[in-house]
N, C-alpha and C positions, 0 to 999 in steps of 0.2 A: 503494497500500501503504500502511495506519494503522498509523505505530509504535504498537510493544505498547510497557508498561512500561520507563519506564527501568531498564539493571541495570549493577551492577557486577563484573565479572570478574578476579578473581585470574590474573594471567599470572607460572603459575611460570618459563615461557621463551617466546621469542620463536615456538622451532617449534609448540612445543604449541597454541599462540595461534592460530597461522593458522585451521587446521581447525575449531574451536569459534569465531573469530569470523564467519566462513564461516557458518557452524551457525545461530551467534543472529543475524546479518542474515537471513539468509535467513528465518527466522520471527520478524523486527520488528519488532527487538527494540531500542532504541538505550543503545550499550551504551557503556559509560566502562571503561578499561582500569588498572588497580591492581598493578603492579610491588613485590612484600614480597617481599621473599627473603634473609633476614638468616641463615640458613643458609649458604647460599653460602658454597665456601671455597677459595680464597687471595681477599683485596678484590682480584687482576686479574681471578680468574674473573668476581667480582660486576662488574665493568665491563663487562667483554664482553659479558657477557648481558645488562644495564640499555640498551648500546648497541643490543642488538638488539630490544630492546621498542621501543627508542624510532625505531627505523626503521621497524618492523611500521608504530607508532602514525602515523607521519609518511607512509607510503606509502599507509595505508587512512585516514586524515582522520580518527583515534580520537584524541580526551585519554587521556593520561597520567600518570596520578599515581603520584609516584616518591613510596615511604615510605622512609625512614633506613633505611641500613644498618648496625645495631648484630647482629655479631657477637657480641659477647659479651656478651648478653639472651637471645640463641637458646642459646649454651650452658650457660650456666642452667637455663635453661626445659628443656633434654634432659636436665642434669646425671644422671648414675645409668645410665645408656641407652647410656652411648657404645661399651659391649662388645656390643650388642644386635644382631639378624642383620638383614641390607636385609628390609624388608617388617615388622617387626618392632615394639614398644613406641617402640621411639624414632621412628622413624619418625609412627606416629601420634600422637606428640607435637607430632612438627612440624607436622603437618597440621591439629593444634587451635592450632597456634602461627598458620601462617599464616593461617588460615579467622577466628580469633577478631580478628588486625589487620583484616580483610579486613571484615568482622561492626561493626565500630566507626570502619573510613571511612564504609562504606554510609552509616552515621546520621547521621554527623558532617557529611555534607555532603547529603544528605538522598535518597539513593536509596534505591525500598523493597526491593529484592532482590538476591542477590548469587550469586554460583557460582564455580568455579574452575575454571580446563584440566586441573588434573590430573590429571580421571578420563579424558583423551580416552589418556593413556598405558597400553600395555600393562602397564609395571613394578608399575601401581600399583590400588590394588583400590579401586573406586567402592563398594563397601559399605561399607567403614572409612570412607572421606569419606563419605558419604552419615550414618552412624551418629555423626562425629564434627557434621558441618556440620548435620542435624537437630536440634540442642540450640544452636542462635543464630539470634535471630529473624533473616526474611529473608533465610536459605539457601535457595536454589531445587538439589535433588535433579538433575541433569542428568548423565545418562553420555555424556559424547560417543564413546566407544570405539565405541559401536553406529554402525552405519551404517559400516564402515571409516571411523570417525574417525581414527584414528593412520596411518593411510594415506594417508590422504587429508592429514595433514600432513605425511609426507615429501616428496610431491607438492607440495606446496606451498612448504616448504621451500626446496624447489631452487630451484623456479618464482624465489623469491622471492631467491634466494643469502642464506641466512639460517646463521650460524654454527651447528652446531649438535653442542650437547654432549657428550661421551661418558658422565657420568655424572650421577644428581640434581641432587648439590651441596654434600655436605655434606663432610668433610674423611674420614669415618667411609665412605658410599658409594666414595667416590673409592679408596680402599685395597683397596674388593674390587674394584673397575673394573678395576685396573690390573694 
């Protein structure tokens, strides 16, 4: 199989990345992972999630780029939207933050295209993610929910014995999950 273009994959978490990586590999992409999730709170939760991203990268022999954790910068980015409901304006700003960082990293390392694992989640609107991503050069709109992507991620998460978190990541989504 001839490899397609290189692609930078924004990894929101290791469980969501499993089915996405599998699908991209089946399509022949040369994948590099990018963990950029300054929305995650508290720092201990961030550390759990980045450790799992490292684990999946090692298991699948993929390179992982780790963005610096800067929760204060993320809070400043979503300032004024703290009381928004889940799937509201705060989430859209959060997606824009992560996709923007991914776009910058793709350009920095010379990878022509990027996408995100966010679209595998049944809790996220692919249409919303696409509307944000399509404003960024190199974004590839891929809906990983299709063809049972979310269900496959659950199967693979169990197979790889990955930690699966109970909330999206930020303190605001955690409050609603409790």
